[in-house]
VOTORVO-484615 format. One record per residue: x, y, z of N, C-alpha, C, O, CB in turn; chain; residue number from 1. Coordinates in nm, 4 decimals, padded with zeros to 6 digits. Glycine has a CB too. Example, Ala and Ser with C-alpha at 12.3 -4.5 7.8 and 13.67 -1.06 7.14 Angstrom:
2
nc1; nc2; nc3; cac1; cac2; cac3; cc1; cc2; cc3; oc1; oc2; oc3; cbc1; cbc2; cbc3; rovo; lumro
01.3190; -00.5690; 00.7800; 01.2300; -00.4500; 00.7800; 01.3200; -00.3300; 00.7800; 01.4236; -00.3319; 00.8465; 01.1308; -00.4473; 00.9046; A; 1 $
01.2850; -00.2250; 00.7080; 01.3670; -00.1060; 00.7140; 01.2900; 00.0030; 00.7870; 01.3409; 00.1138; 00.8039; 01.4084; -00.0598; 00.5725; A; 2 $
END
This chain:
89
nc1; nc2; nc3; cac1; cac2; cac3; cc1; cc2; cc3; oc1; oc2; oc3; cbc1; cbc2; cbc3; rovo; lumro
-00.8759; 01.5588; -09.0061; -00.8289; 01.4652; -08.9164; -00.6815; 01.4253; -08.9509; -00.6520; 01.3914; -09.0655; -00.9216; 01.3470; -08.9164; A; 1 $
-00.5939; 01.4298; -08.8549; -00.4630; 01.3675; -08.8900; -00.4513; 01.2315; -08.8315; -00.5358; 01.1875; -08.7535; -00.3459; 01.4526; -08.8420; A; 2 $
-00.3420; 01.1621; -08.8708; -00.3117; 01.0269; -08.8096; -00.3048; 01.0258; -08.6667; -00.3433; 00.9283; -08.6022; -00.1861; 00.9733; -08.8573; A; 3 $
-00.2585; 01.1276; -08.6142; -00.2383; 01.1519; -08.4630; -00.3748; 01.1571; -08.3880; -00.3983; 01.1017; -08.2805; -00.1591; 01.2919; -08.4375; A; 4 $
-00.4658; 01.2367; -08.4658; -00.5974; 01.2608; -08.3996; -00.6798; 01.1169; -08.4121; -00.7567; 01.0831; -08.3221; -00.6814; 01.3937; -08.4773; A; 5 $
-00.6592; 01.0373; -08.5257; -00.7060; 00.9156; -08.5361; -00.6692; 00.8225; -08.4191; -00.7521; 00.7579; -08.3550; -00.6639; 00.8672; -08.6568; A; 6 $
-00.5499; 00.8224; -08.3999; -00.4710; 00.7357; -08.2931; -00.5370; 00.7763; -08.1459; -00.5758; 00.6881; -08.0693; -00.2908; 00.7734; -08.2974; A; 7 $
-00.5450; 00.8995; -08.1175; -00.5957; 00.9353; -07.9994; -00.7410; 00.9097; -07.9864; -00.7826; 00.8759; -07.8756; -00.5664; 01.0657; -07.9773; A; 8 $
-00.8271; 00.9220; -08.0897; -00.9711; 00.8831; -08.0881; -00.9880; 00.7273; -08.0630; -01.0653; 00.6796; -07.9800; -01.0394; 00.9243; -08.2278; A; 9 $
-00.9132; 00.6624; -08.1381; -00.9319; 00.5067; -08.1269; -00.8913; 00.4650; -07.9906; -00.9603; 00.3871; -07.9249; -00.8435; 00.4233; -08.2355; A; 10 $
-00.7761; 00.5177; -07.9456; -00.7184; 00.4793; -07.8058; -00.8145; 00.5206; -07.7091; -00.8306; 00.4415; -07.6162; -00.5783; 00.5458; -07.7711; A; 11 $
-00.8829; 00.6262; -07.7080; -00.9965; 00.6589; -07.6039; -01.0994; 00.5888; -07.6155; -01.1459; 00.5412; -07.5119; -01.0456; 00.7854; -07.6044; A; 12 $
-01.1659; 00.5612; -07.7446; -01.2771; 00.4532; -07.7425; -01.2494; 00.3188; -07.6895; -01.3260; 00.2695; -07.6068; -01.3236; 00.4298; -07.8744; A; 13 $
-01.1419; 00.2542; -07.7326; -01.1025; 00.1068; -07.6902; -01.0400; 00.1016; -07.5655; -01.0420; -00.0038; -07.5019; -01.0081; 00.0391; -07.7860; A; 14 $
-00.9786; 00.2126; -07.5171; -00.9085; 00.1965; -07.3870; -00.7682; 00.1275; -07.3927; -00.7198; 00.0701; -07.2951; -00.9973; 00.1160; -07.2949; A; 15 $
-00.7102; 00.1369; -07.5074; -00.5763; 00.0854; -07.5300; -00.4843; 00.2175; -07.5221; -00.5311; 00.3307; -07.5346; -00.5650; 00.0030; -07.6778; A; 16 $
-00.3550; 00.1914; -07.5012; -00.2603; 00.2989; -07.4879; -00.2310; 00.3545; -07.6403; -00.2469; 00.2836; -07.7397; -00.1225; 00.2435; -07.4103; A; 17 $
-00.1873; 00.4871; -07.6448; -00.1703; 00.5445; -07.7795; -00.0552; 00.4722; -07.8546; -00.0604; 00.4675; -07.9775; -00.1410; 00.6989; -07.7698; A; 18 $
00.0481; 00.4156; -07.7877; 00.1497; 00.3472; -07.8562; 00.0856; 00.2288; -07.9207; 00.1116; 00.2110; -08.0397; 00.2636; 00.3085; -07.7646; A; 19 $
-00.0030; 00.1360; -07.8536; -00.0481; 00.0288; -07.9052; -00.1281; 00.0645; -08.0351; -00.1100; 00.0056; -08.1416; -00.1224; -00.0413; -07.8049; A; 20 $
-00.2132; 00.1606; -08.0183; -00.2893; 00.1899; -08.1326; -00.2218; 00.2491; -08.2577; -00.2527; 00.2212; -08.3735; -00.3871; 00.2749; -08.0921; A; 21 $
-00.1230; 00.3370; -08.2176; -00.0214; 00.3897; -08.3058; 00.0270; 00.2786; -08.3966; 00.0152; 00.2832; -08.5191; 00.0950; 00.4508; -08.2261; A; 22 $
00.0843; 00.1746; -08.3273; 00.1480; 00.0675; -08.3998; 00.0529; -00.0252; -08.4975; 00.0967; -00.0805; -08.5984; 00.2138; -00.0197; -08.2943; A; 23 $
-00.0757; -00.0336; -08.4554; -00.1742; -00.0888; -08.5277; -00.2225; -00.0124; -08.6451; -00.2479; -00.0715; -08.7501; -00.2740; -00.1145; -08.4458; A; 24 $
-00.2365; 00.1165; -08.6331; -00.2756; 00.2038; -08.7392; -00.1518; 00.2151; -08.8466; -00.1725; 00.2053; -08.9676; -00.3171; 00.3483; -08.6759; A; 25 $
-00.0385; 00.2339; -08.7985; 00.0821; 00.2302; -08.8945; 00.0991; 00.1012; -08.9695; 00.1217; 00.0996; -09.0905; 00.2121; 00.2545; -08.8182; A; 26 $
00.0879; -00.0058; -08.8966; 00.0771; -00.1333; -08.9754; -00.0288; -00.1501; -09.0801; -00.0071; -00.1926; -09.1936; 00.0581; -00.2387; -08.8859; A; 27 $
-00.1409; -00.1148; -09.0345; -00.2501; -00.1159; -09.1377; -00.2210; -00.0324; -09.2608; -00.2396; -00.0799; -09.3728; -00.3789; -00.0658; -09.0768; A; 28 $
-00.1780; 00.0848; -09.2436; -00.1305; 00.1782; -09.3478; -00.0336; 00.1304; -09.4343; -00.0367; 00.1562; -09.5547; -00.0797; 00.2919; -09.2943; A; 29 $
00.0698; 00.0488; -09.3717; 00.1923; 00.0087; -09.4366; 00.1354; -00.1135; -09.5273; 00.1774; -00.1320; -09.6415; 00.3177; -00.0343; -09.3240; A; 30 $
00.0432; -00.1897; -09.4713; -00.0046; -00.3138; -09.5517; -00.0977; -00.2626; -09.6763; -00.0992; -00.3264; -09.7816; -00.0957; -00.4210; -09.4483; A; 31 $
-00.1653; -00.1590; -09.6608; -00.2385; -00.0981; -09.7776; -00.1128; -00.0487; -09.8886; -00.1109; -00.0876; -10.0054; -00.3423; 00.0426; -09.7182; A; 32 $
-00.0283; 00.0271; -09.8398; 00.0840; 00.0727; -09.9090; 00.1419; -00.0416; -09.9994; 00.1549; -00.0397; -10.1218; 00.1867; 00.1247; -09.8093; A; 33 $
00.1730; -00.1396; -09.9130; 00.2481; -00.2650; -09.9826; 00.1733; -00.3267; -10.0886; 00.2292; -00.3525; -10.1952; 00.2787; -00.3796; -09.8832; A; 34 $
00.0424; -00.3547; -10.0676; -00.0587; -00.4210; -10.1683; -00.0616; -00.3171; -10.2945; -00.0402; -00.3589; -10.4083; -00.2243; -00.4421; -10.0949; A; 35 $
-00.0874; -00.1884; -10.2698; -00.1020; -00.1021; -10.3884; 00.0327; -00.1009; -10.4596; 00.0384; -00.1044; -10.5825; -00.1483; 00.0454; -10.3495; A; 36 $
00.1501; -00.0955; -10.3760; 00.2835; -00.1102; -10.4666; 00.2903; -00.2188; -10.5602; 00.3344; -00.2069; -10.6745; 00.4050; -00.1289; -10.3835; A; 37 $
00.2403; -00.3387; -10.5035; 00.2461; -00.4652; -10.5884; 00.1392; -00.4530; -10.6984; 00.1326; -00.5517; -10.7718; 00.2201; -00.6004; -10.4987; A; 38 $
00.0627; -00.3623; -10.7223; -00.0462; -00.3559; -10.8152; -00.1909; -00.4131; -10.7706; -00.2887; -00.4206; -10.8450; -00.0005; -00.4280; -10.9338; A; 39 $
-00.1862; -00.4464; -10.6543; -00.3254; -00.5103; -10.5872; -00.4293; -00.4179; -10.5616; -00.4277; -00.2997; -10.5959; -00.3027; -00.5766; -10.4494; A; 40 $
-00.5252; -00.4791; -10.4965; -00.6507; -00.4024; -10.4676; -00.6951; -00.4295; -10.3218; -00.6847; -00.5432; -10.2758; -00.7677; -00.4433; -10.5697; A; 41 $
-00.7395; -00.3374; -10.2554; -00.7847; -00.3578; -10.1017; -00.9250; -00.3249; -10.1133; -00.9604; -00.2213; -10.1696; -00.7065; -00.2585; -09.9828; A; 42 $
-01.0135; -00.4136; -10.0593; -01.1498; -00.3939; -10.0470; -01.1878; -00.4079; -09.8918; -01.1653; -00.5135; -09.8326; -01.2254; -00.4957; -10.1395; A; 43 $
-01.2455; -00.2989; -09.8291; -01.2846; -00.3084; -09.6955; -01.4477; -00.2880; -09.7055; -01.4971; -00.1823; -09.7447; -01.2033; -00.1956; -09.6006; A; 44 $
-01.5148; -00.3873; -09.6705; -01.6543; -00.3938; -09.6860; -01.7168; -00.2826; -09.6046; -01.6750; -00.2548; -09.4922; -01.7069; -00.5294; -09.6460; A; 45 $
-01.8160; -00.2201; -09.6620; -01.8892; -00.1100; -09.6119; -01.8115; 00.0184; -09.5861; -01.8602; 00.1072; -09.5161; -01.9517; -00.1506; -09.4928; A; 46 $
-01.6765; 00.0305; -09.6488; -01.5981; 00.1398; -09.6296; -01.5586; 00.1823; -09.7656; -01.5959; 00.2925; -09.8059; -01.4836; 00.1124; -09.5394; A; 47 $
-01.4860; 00.1043; -09.8406; -01.4428; 00.1316; -09.9897; -01.3365; 00.0467; -10.0244; -01.2956; -00.0484; -09.9577; -01.3966; 00.2767; -10.0174; A; 48 $
-01.2892; 00.0908; -10.1445; -01.1800; 00.0131; -10.2251; -01.0730; 00.1068; -10.2639; -01.0979; 00.2079; -10.3297; -01.2374; -00.0560; -10.3579; A; 49 $
-00.9411; 00.0717; -10.2200; -00.8331; 00.1259; -10.2768; -00.7700; 00.0407; -10.3858; -00.7620; -00.0807; -10.3675; -00.7433; 00.1551; -10.1765; A; 50 $
-00.7262; 00.0938; -10.4940; -00.6862; 00.0293; -10.6117; -00.5880; 00.1312; -10.6884; -00.5868; 00.2529; -10.6701; -00.8153; -00.0129; -10.6978; A; 51 $
-00.5100; 00.0638; -10.7729; -00.4306; 00.1527; -10.8679; -00.5035; 00.1720; -11.0050; -00.5835; 00.0925; -11.0543; -00.2858; 00.0889; -10.8945; A; 52 $
-00.4629; 00.2897; -11.0574; -00.5134; 00.3234; -11.2003; -00.3873; 00.3686; -11.2618; -00.3051; 00.4411; -11.2056; -00.6360; 00.4413; -11.2103; A; 53 $
-00.3772; 00.3175; -11.3893; -00.2646; 00.3529; -11.4689; -00.3042; 00.4716; -11.5672; -00.3838; 00.4480; -11.6580; -00.2140; 00.2261; -11.5470; A; 54 $
-00.2543; 00.5887; -11.5522; -00.2691; 00.6890; -11.6645; -00.1747; 00.6772; -11.7680; -00.0527; 00.6845; -11.7535; -00.2604; 00.8232; -11.6181; A; 55 $
-00.2407; 00.6573; -11.8815; -00.1628; 00.6313; -12.0140; -00.0671; 00.7640; -12.0430; -00.0924; 00.8776; -12.0029; -00.2772; 00.6054; -12.1483; A; 56 $
00.0361; 00.7287; -12.1134; 00.1218; 00.8386; -12.1748; 00.0347; 00.8999; -12.2788; -00.0441; 00.8400; -12.3521; 00.2623; 00.7848; -12.2398; A; 57 $
00.0633; 01.0457; -12.2747; -00.0137; 01.1159; -12.3640; 00.0686; 01.2589; -12.3881; 00.1649; 01.2926; -12.3191; -00.1665; 01.1321; -12.3039; A; 58 $
00.0163; 01.3333; -12.4929; 00.0787; 01.4580; -12.5279; -00.0014; 01.5710; -12.4660; -00.1197; 01.5891; -12.4948; 00.0893; 01.4739; -12.6806; A; 59 $
00.0696; 01.6509; -12.3754; 00.0046; 01.7705; -12.3268; 00.0504; 01.8978; -12.3860; 00.1329; 01.8916; -12.4772; 00.0201; 01.7790; -12.1872; A; 60 $
00.0146; 01.9928; -12.3526; 00.0390; 02.1263; -12.4095; 00.0647; 02.2342; -12.3053; -00.0153; 02.2602; -12.2154; -00.0779; 02.1670; -12.4934; A; 61 $
00.1800; 02.2947; -12.3228; 00.2187; 02.4127; -12.2277; 00.1300; 02.5120; -12.2462; 00.1177; 02.5537; -12.3614; 00.3564; 02.4710; -12.2471; A; 62 $
00.0516; 02.5698; -12.1428; -00.0480; 02.6700; -12.1771; 00.0097; 02.8065; -12.1981; -00.0547; 02.8992; -12.2472; -00.1508; 02.6768; -12.0724; A; 63 $
00.1457; 02.8152; -12.1549; 00.2159; 02.9615; -12.1863; 00.2570; 02.9800; -12.3217; 00.2351; 03.0824; -12.3865; 00.3455; 02.9868; -12.1035; A; 64 $
00.3260; 02.8639; -12.3690; 00.3874; 02.8661; -12.5080; 00.3095; 02.7975; -12.6086; 00.3313; 02.8210; -12.7275; 00.5211; 02.8054; -12.5091; A; 65 $
00.2213; 02.7154; -12.5727; 00.1428; 02.6383; -12.6711; 00.2267; 02.5142; -12.7232; 00.1841; 02.4471; -12.8171; 00.1006; 02.7334; -12.7934; A; 66 $
00.3437; 02.4858; -12.6622; 00.4380; 02.3800; -12.7065; 00.3806; 02.2600; -12.6574; 00.3217; 02.2557; -12.5494; 00.5839; 02.3969; -12.6568; A; 67 $
00.3974; 02.1485; -12.7432; 00.3486; 02.0106; -12.7003; 00.4618; 01.9489; -12.6029; 00.5830; 01.9578; -12.6223; 00.3224; 01.9097; -12.8371; A; 68 $
00.4059; 01.8922; -12.5074; 00.5042; 01.8288; -12.4066; 00.4541; 01.6842; -12.3873; 00.3355; 01.6622; -12.3627; 00.5093; 01.9114; -12.2584; A; 69 $
00.5426; 01.5891; -12.3985; 00.5203; 01.4584; -12.3694; 00.5002; 01.4261; -12.2070; 00.5803; 01.4626; -12.1210; 00.6368; 01.3841; -12.4295; A; 70 $
00.3870; 01.3564; -12.1832; 00.3655; 01.3282; -12.0373; 00.3704; 01.1822; -12.0230; 00.2911; 01.1180; -12.0919; 00.2289; 01.3851; -11.9813; A; 71 $
00.4508; 01.1188; -11.9445; 00.4671; 00.9865; -11.9228; 00.3471; 00.9132; -11.8515; 00.2636; 00.9665; -11.7785; 00.5870; 00.9728; -11.8496; A; 72 $
00.3544; 00.7940; -11.8835; 00.2480; 00.6945; -11.8146; 00.2939; 00.6952; -11.6464; 00.4090; 00.6856; -11.6037; 00.2606; 00.5149; -11.8925; A; 73 $
00.1836; 00.7077; -11.5764; 00.2100; 00.6802; -11.4234; 00.1013; 00.6115; -11.3622; -00.0103; 00.6068; -11.4139; 00.2322; 00.8081; -11.3415; A; 74 $
00.1333; 00.5527; -11.2429; 00.0192; 00.4721; -11.1634; -00.0071; 00.5625; -11.0649; 00.0831; 00.6275; -11.0120; 00.0567; 00.3242; -11.0992; A; 75 $
-00.1471; 00.5751; -11.0286; -00.2118; 00.6618; -10.9281; -00.2925; 00.5865; -10.8361; -00.3761; 00.5117; -10.8870; -00.2956; 00.7644; -10.9899; A; 76 $
-00.2838; 00.5914; -10.7039; -00.3760; 00.5289; -10.6124; -00.5082; 00.5978; -10.5984; -00.5104; 00.7170; -10.5680; -00.3151; 00.5191; -10.4829; A; 77 $
-00.6224; 00.5279; -10.6194; -00.7481; 00.5868; -10.6092; -00.8362; 00.5145; -10.5021; -00.8137; 00.3986; -10.4672; -00.8130; 00.5862; -10.7446; A; 78 $
-00.9360; 00.5896; -10.4533; -01.0199; 00.5358; -10.3549; -01.1660; 00.5373; -10.3878; -01.2078; 00.6469; -10.4249; -00.9979; 00.6042; -10.2348; A; 79 $
-01.2522; 00.4398; -10.3821; -01.3828; 00.4597; -10.4293; -01.4654; 00.4122; -10.2881; -01.4544; 00.3013; -10.2359; -01.4156; 00.3666; -10.5782; A; 80 $
-01.5469; 00.5189; -10.2420; -01.6222; 00.4994; -10.1256; -01.7305; 00.3745; -10.1375; -01.7903; 00.3528; -10.2428; -01.6924; 00.6344; -10.0956; A; 81 $
-01.7472; 00.3029; -10.0301; -01.8514; 00.1936; -10.0331; -01.9799; 00.2448; -10.0109; -01.9929; 00.3597; -09.9687; -01.8279; 00.0882; -09.9338; A; 82 $
-02.0879; 00.1647; -10.0372; -02.2130; 00.2143; -10.0214; -02.2509; 00.2727; -09.8760; -02.3127; 00.3786; -09.8653; -02.3001; 00.1084; -10.0594; A; 83 $
-02.2120; 00.2007; -09.7708; -02.2324; 00.2446; -09.6373; -02.1721; 00.3835; -09.6216; -02.2382; 00.4697; -09.5637; -02.1724; 00.1457; -09.5379; A; 84 $
-02.0532; 00.4105; -09.6687; -01.9802; 00.5225; -09.6361; -02.0491; 00.6472; -09.7237; -02.0525; 00.7624; -09.6804; -01.8206; 00.4946; -09.6684; A; 85 $
-02.0996; 00.6101; -09.8437; -02.1673; 00.7201; -09.9092; -02.2960; 00.7416; -09.8450; -02.3457; 00.8535; -09.8575; -02.1854; 00.6965; -10.0550; A; 86 $
-02.3598; 00.6505; -09.7766; -02.4863; 00.6721; -09.7105; -02.4748; 00.7730; -09.5976; -02.5582; 00.8594; -09.5705; -02.5398; 00.5422; -09.6582; A; 87 $
-02.3519; 00.7484; -09.5315; -02.3251; 00.8541; -09.4082; -02.2945; 00.9867; -09.4481; -02.3258; 01.0822; -09.3769; -02.2065; 00.8143; -09.3186; A; 88 $
-02.2290; 01.0016; -09.5692; -02.1865; 01.1181; -09.6109; -02.2975; 01.1915; -09.6700; -02.2794; 01.3043; -09.7158; -02.0802; 01.1029; -09.6961; A; 89 $
END
């Protein structure tokens, strides 16, 4: 399902226009991105939790040459499904 499909489905279920639903969906996604960019956490009850995980810097290895390669620290967004979502899946 794409964002467009989501907008169409919600607009059909609730009877709003696609433009109204698209604005709401985009605003919700922007809010999630903003909170994650600040290092925060978003918990949506019965759905799941979006949060940041920091992957520490480490030394990797090039599989072709066997040469050591430094890998820098990076922040990664993760999602943990909630109990209700796990039950539906």
